[in-house]
N, C-alpha and C positions, 0 to 999 in steps of 0.2 A: 452561594458562591459569586463573587465580587467583579463585573467587568473591568472595573481601574486594576484589579489585582493580575486578574486573567491578563487583559490587552499588555500589563507593564512585563507580566511575563514572557509574554510573544516577544515583545520588541528585545528583552532580552537573548535569548536566543537569537535568533535574527542576528543581531550583531554579533554577537561570540559567533555565529557562522561564519557570517562575512568577514573575518578576519580567518578562516581556516581555506585556504586556497584549496588544499585537498578532498575536504567535506564536498565542497561546491564541485567539484570537477565526478565526484561520485555521484553525486546524486540528481545532476545536470545533463552531465552526457557517456554516462558509462552506459546508463538505459539505450541509449540510441545506439550507445556503437554495437552493443551486445543485437540490437535488431538490426543495424546494417550488415552482423556476420551471419546472422541466418540467412537474411538476403542472400549474400553475396556465395554460401554455400547450394543456394536453391536459385541460383544467378538462369540456369537453363531448361530451368522446369517452372511450373504454377504450383508447384507445392507453397510458397511463399502467399502467395493469398490467400490460398488457405489456411495458414496456419502463422500469417502474419497479425489479424485480431488479435488472439490470440496471445503471440510475444510481447503485442502492446501492454498488457494484460500483466504477465510473468515478471517481468522486468521490471516495471518499477515497483510492482507491488514487495521482491524481495529487498531490492536496495531500503527501499522508507522502510520494512521490517527493521535489517541489520542497523542503519544508523539511528533509527527513534529508538528503538530500546537501546543500543549503547551508550547514544550520551545522554539518556535519560539516568542509566545507573550510574552516569559519569558523576553526577549531579549529588545523587544517594551517596557516594563511597566519597566525595570529597569534600561530606558533610553543609555543602551546601542549601540541598532542602530542609535538613535542620534547624538551620538558621535562618529559610525563609518562612518555616511553620512558627517560630518564636516570636514573629511579627502577625502582623491579621492577616495571615491565610491558609486557607484551607487546602487540602490535599487536591480536591476538586479544578479550583485557581488556577492550581501547581501542573497539574494535569492537560486540564482544558488549554492552558498559554501554549502548551508543547504542539498540543495537537493542531492548535489553530499557526503555530508557525511553520512548522512541518504541512499541513495543509497548505500554506500559502506555499512553501516551495515544492508540495507534490501536482499544484499547477503551472507552476512553473516548468516543472520535469516533465508533464505531459503536452504539455505544448512543444515542445521541441522534439519527443520521444511521437508525437504522432504526426509532427508536421515534416520529420526526417522520415518518417517510414512511407509515406505516402507522397511526396515532392524527391527524397531522394532514391529510395529502396523501390519505388514503385507499385508500393499496394495501391490493389482496385478495390474501393470502396464504391458502391452505389448506391450506400441510403444518407442520412446526414452527414457531412462531417461533423457538425458541432456536438451532435449527437453523442458521435462515436467520440470528443473529447469532455464531455460531460461524464460517459461512463468510465473512459478514461480512468479520471479524476477520483470518482469513487473507488476507485479500484485501487487508486495509487495511496488516498488517503485509507482506505481496511487496513495498506499493510503499515501505516503511521501507528492506527489503533492499536492492531497484532501487540505490535512492538513495544507501546505502552503497558500493554499489558502483560506481556514477557519481563517488561523489565521492575513489574511491579513484584513479581517471584523471584526473578533470578539476586544470586549476591554476586556475582562477578559477570566479567565480560564472557569467560570461559562457557557460564551458566546460561549465559545470553544467547549461547551459539549452540548450545545445546537443546533450546526450547526450538530450534528450526527444524529437526524431527519430527516434534510435537505437531505444531503449530501449520509449520509452510509443508514438507515434503509430502506428506497424507494429501494434500489438498494440490499438489502440481501433479501425482501421480492419480489421482483422483477426478480431475475437473476436464478429460476429456482429449488432451494433447496426443498421450500416445495412443490410445483407441476410443474409439465412441463409447460415453457412456452407457451407452444401450445395450454394446456388447459384454459388460463386467458382468461379472456372477450378482447373484442377484441383492446378495447380503451388500455389496461394494458399491453399485448401482442404488441402493437406497442412502447409504452413506454419504454417498456424492450428492445427492438431490438436497441433501443439507448443507455443503460448505460453502461459505460466500466467494471464494473462487470462480467455480462453477455458475453463478452466476453472473459473473464479470465476464467470463469466458462468453457461457451463453450468451448476454446484452452486446458484448462487442462483435461476436460472429452472424449477431440477425441484424445489426447496422449496418454493416460492413457489406450482407450481401440484399439488406434491404426487406427482408425475409419476413418482418412479425411489427404486428402495430406500435405503436409512438408507446400505447397503455398496456399491450405486451413487456416494452422492452423498460419503462417507466415502474412496472411492478418489482422489475430484477432491482433494479437502481435503488427500489425502499426497501428490500429486504439488507442488501447490503450495509443500506442508510444504518438500519438496526440491528448489525452485527456490530458495524462501527461504534455507535452509541453504547451498545448494551458493556463492547469494551472498554472503554473508558470509565464506564461507569463500574466495572467490575473492579477495575485496575486501579478508581477512588479509594474503593473502600477496603483491600489488598494493602496496598501500598505501604511500607515501610518509612520511619521519619529520617533514618540513619542504616546503611548496612555496615556490618564492620567489618 
């Protein structure tokens, strides 16, 4: 891989998104609005303080997955990837450039979502806000990486959406939002222990309650990073030059 080509791809993607206000709104505003909606639903209870950290993980993760996967697939369907790969650019340069571009957007998205949840919705955070922010960024980048992986296999935007029941929905169902993971059937509990979204939610809840050490939380983050790296590597191996 070549850093100059990777950064050139990053700059091109950011330039394209800068001229697409609907995508910017979806990336930066919609997760905060959804968090606000959940806070409003439970405004007369203390439920939001319990599930708020999970919402910070969930909504940016889903949005980053959808936007990244569809945007990358359009590059292939439009022949952009084929033209780029006819030059001295590898698949790894292409995917890493996309990952960096959407990773930077994930930082902005997370800053808005965390700030909105804490200072507008009143989410009570006992631990470090900076540590909460770091875990939330890792979670949003995870959505980006899985979106890149899905786009490497999909042929159409509809197929990308079909990957949600495979890559996203099982994680939502098993991550502990609906029922604590230790109350799941043994097989499902064992599966949930290996899903990256479970690590993200565990870490965010631990930071919010200040219930675990920084080393314990860092271990969870490292697992998320391993999933991110693995998804990008697998996506670069399986990425097609062009989708017919």
